[in-house]
C-alpha positions, 0 to 999 in steps of 0.5 A, spaced: 321 914 465 319 921 465 321 924 458 318 918 455 312 918 459 311 911 459 308 908 465 312 902 467 311 898 474 319 896 474 324 898 469 327 891 469 320 889 466 323 891 459 330 888 459 332 885 453 330 878 454 323 880 455 323 884 449 326 879 445 321 874 447 315 878 446 313 877 454 310 884 454 304 888 452 303 895 451 297 900 452 295 906 449 299 911 446 302 918 448 305 924 443 312 925 444 317 931 442 323 930 446 331 930 446 334 924 450 342 925 452 347 919 451 347 919 459 340 918 459 340 912 454 346 909 458 342 909 465 335 906 462 338 900 458 343 899 464 337 899 469 333 895 465 338 889 464 341 890 471 339 883 474 335 879 468 338 882 461 344 879 457 348 886 457 350 890 463 354 896 464 352 900 458 355 906 455 352 910 449 355 916 446 351 920 440 355 923 435 352 927 429 349 925 423 346 919 425 352 916 428 353 913 435 357 908 439 355 903 444 359 899 449 357 893 454 359 887 457 355 881 457 352 878 463 351 870 464 343 871 462 346 872 455 346 864 454 338 865 454 338 871 449 343 867 444 338 861 444 332 865 444 334 869 438 337 863 434 344 866 434 348 860 437 346 856 430 347 862 426 353 866 428 357 862 434 357 855 431 360 857 425 365 861 429 366 855 433 367 850 427 372 855 424 376 855 430 376 847 431 378 847 423 384 851 425 386 847 431 385 841 427 390 843 421 395 845 426 394 838 430 392 841 436 386 839 440 380 844 441 376 841 446 370 836 447 364 837 444 361 842 440 356 844 445 362 845 450 366 849 445 360 854 444 359 855 452 367 856 453 367 861 447 361 865 450 363 864 457 370 867 455 367 873 453 362 874 460 365 879 465 372 879 461 372 883 454 367 889 453 363 889 446 364 895 442 360 898 436 360 904 432 355 905 427 349 909 424 341 909 426 336 913 422 328 913 421 326 908 415 319 909 416 313 910 421 315 903 424 322 901 422 329 904 423 335 902 419 342 901 423 348 901 419 354 897 424 361 900 421 365 896 426 364 891 432 370 889 437 370 884 442 375 887 447 380 890 442 379 884 436 375 886 430 370 881 428 370 879 421 365 883 416 361 877 415 359 876 422 358 884 423 353 884 417 349 878 420 349 882 427 347 888 423 341 884 420 339 881 426 339 887 430 335 891 425 330 885 425 329 885 432 328 892 433 323 893 428 319 887 431 319 891 437 317 898 435 311 896 431 304 900 430 301 895 434 306 896 440 304 903 440 310 906 436 309 911 430 316 915 428 315 921 425 322 924 426 328 920 429 335 924 429 342 923 432 345 930 432 349 934 436 351 929 441 343 927 443 337 923 440 331 927 438 325 923 437 318 926 435 312 921 434 308 916 439 310 911 444 306 906 448 303 910 454 304 903 458 308 897 458 307 891 462 313 885 462 316 880 466 322 880 470 324 873 468 
């Protein structure tokens, strides 16, 4: 992690499951004034989540005026991620209920238990359909960002706006929890412009996490 100047023993210690569960610690800070390319961010996220993260094969694209795109596939550890973040109860169960109700109205059988339905619903996404989203990222304060999701697709199918709003809310909440002052973050400037991401501020000097 040369540009960020963050010392880390193994890049996979900062996989998303570890970060979201808070199983990491930081030490000291470094002043950063750097430009990060889309290919660098794609490689960083993919490498960090290679064996233990909930996503894989990440592709980031920076546009201009804060806008960007990201696509990825889900890995099998997505179940741990969804459970830890409460997403099964807040997002997936309502989706499954909707599918069940629709199946009932059409006099067709959806399946066995709700738990089996949830597992089937998520498992069908793993290794099959890419998740693709477009949106906007910008600085909100010294220790917070705003993320506006404009579209969210599973394969070629767009997700409904209420689901997109819930995903947006959870994403902002989680990201802002991680980039706290206590964790060594202080954002002075954050811009996506000319196909790159510019960051000026502080980052933690060292991160220690677990590979799970």
